[in-house]
N, C-alpha and C positions, 0 to 999 in steps of 0.2 A: 347188764352183761355185757357192754365195753370194758367197764371197770374190772368185772370178772376173767373178760379175755386176755387183758391187758396183763393181768395178777398172772396168771398161768403162762402167757407168755415169757414173762420177766422168771417167774420159778424154772421153767426149761432153759431158757436161755444162760443163765447160771448156772444149771446142771452142765449143760454142752462146753459151755466154756472151760469150766473145773476138768470135765472129762478130754479135752483136748490138749489140756498140759503133758508137757510127755514127763511121765514119771519112772522113773527105777522101782518097781516094786518088789522085785525080787529080793529079798533081803533088808532091804533100808525103807524102801518108800518114800524116799526122796526126790523131792521136784528141782528142776534145773533149769535154767533160763540162759542161753547164750544172749548177751546186751554188745551190739556193734557201736563203735563209735561213728559210722558213719561219714558223712561229710562234716561233723562238729570238729570239736576240737580234741586230738588225742589225748585222754588221761595216763597217768602216771600211774605205775603200780600201787603207789599209798592213796590217789584217789581213785584209783577203781576198787581196793578193798573201802574206801568210804562210801563210795558211792553202790556199792553192792551191799555194805550194812545199813544203808539206807531205805531199800529196797523191801519189800514185804508181799506175802502172797499166802491166801488164807489164813491170816494172821498170825504166820512165820516170819519172822526175820531172815534176810539174809544173808550171806558171806560169801565170800570167794570161795569156789567150789575146792573140796578136798576130796583123797581117792587113797583108800588103802588096802582095797583089794582088784584085780584085774577084770573079775566080772563089774565091778560098778562101772570099771573104765572104759571097758570095751563096751557098754551100754551105750557112755555117753558120747565115745567117738563115733558109732555106728548111727545112734539115734539123733544127736542134735549138732552135729560139726561134720556133716557129709563134705563140705567145702575144702576143710582144714585149715582154716585159718589161724593164726595164731592169737591165742586168749590167755590172760591172766589168769593164775591160779593161785590157791591161797600158802604158797611155801616161800620162803626167803632163806637165805644164809647169812645176810649182811651183819647178825650179830655175832657169827664166827664163822670167819671163811671156808667152806667145804662140809660145815654142818648144817644140813637141810632139815630143816622143822617147818612144819604146819602151825601156823601163828592165827588161825582163824577156826571157828567152827568148834564141835565135839573136839576136835583132834588137835585141838590147838598145845602147844609143847611137845607133842609126840616127833618124832623125828620120821622124815621120811624112808629111811633106812628098818625103819620097824615093820611096812608092810611093801606092797606094791611100787615101787620104784618107777618102773617105765621110763629110763632114759633113753632117749636117741641115742644110735651109736657115736662114740667121744665125747658122748655130756655126762655131766656139767663141766664144761672147760674154762669157764671164766677168760672166754676168747680177748683177742686182744690184750688191750692195756688191761683187764680187770673189768672190774666192776659190774661184773654179769651175776647179780645175787638176787635175781626173783625170777620166780617158775612161770614156765607159759608151757601150754599144750598144744599139739601138733603143728608143733615146726617142720622144716625143712620141706614143706610140700608134701612128697609120698609117705613120709614116715608118719606114723599116727602116734607117738610118744611126746615126751617131754622135753625141752630146753630150757637150760639157765639165759636169763637177759638181763639187760640194763631195766634200770625201773622205768624208763621212756626208750620206745624204740618204734622205728617207722612199722616195722614189721608186725607189730602186735596190733591186732585190728577190734579187739573187744576184751569183753573179761566173760567169765562164768560165774554165774550165781546161785549159789544151792540153797533150798530151802530146807528146813527139818518136815517130819513126815507129817503131812496133812490130811485130817479126816475129813474128806467132802461125804455131803449128804448124798445117800444112796438115793435114786430115783425111787424105790421101794418106800422110802422113808416121806417121801414127798406125797405118796399116793394117798393115805389118811386125810391130809390138808386138804386135796385135790376134791375129793369125795366130800369132806364137812364143806365145803363153801358150794359144790353142787347141789347138797342138801338143804341148806341154808336157802340159795336162788328158787328151788321148788317152793319150799315152804312161803316165801315170799309172795310166789306167784299164786300161789292159791289162797294166802291171804288177801291178793287184791281182787280175786274172784269172787271171793265170798261177801 
C-alpha cells in the first residue's frame, strides 16, 4: 500500500506542478518563465540568451521570449511580471543599427516592426554613447513596454524564457492508470486471502 500511495502522490504532484505553471493558452499555448539574477552574478544579454536555450520544460527547449501580438504581450506583463522589473527579451539590432530583429525562437529573423512593437515612449533611442542594442521589457517603472538596453546593465534584473507548446497529461488520462493499479491491488489482496 505504501508504494501505491507514493505512486499516486507522485502522479498528482507532477500534474499539479505542471498545472501551476503560467501558460498563455489563448492562441499559442506557450509557457513562460521569469528567471531573476538574484544575488548571483548579473548575466549579459548573450549569457541570458545561452542560459535560456539551456533550460527546458515539459520536453521543450527554451529561448529568450519573443512577442508578435498585443494579446501575448499583455498576458505576460499582467501574469508574470507584476513588479515590472527589466528582463532581457530575444531581439537585438546589433547586426544593423535601428533594424530590430527577433534572433531566437520560431520568430528568428523576423523584424519587430512586422508585429506588435510595444516600445516605451521615446524608445528605442540608443541612449548616451550608443550601444543600446538589446531588447528588454518593462522598463521605466510604471511603463510596461520595451526598451533598448546595453548588453549588460544593472537595471536588467533577469530574463524571460519562452517554451514551445507543451501537451501536459490531463488528469482524466491518468485516471485509467489509477483504476488499473487499484484493481491490481484488490486482486493481490484476494489472492492473499485465498
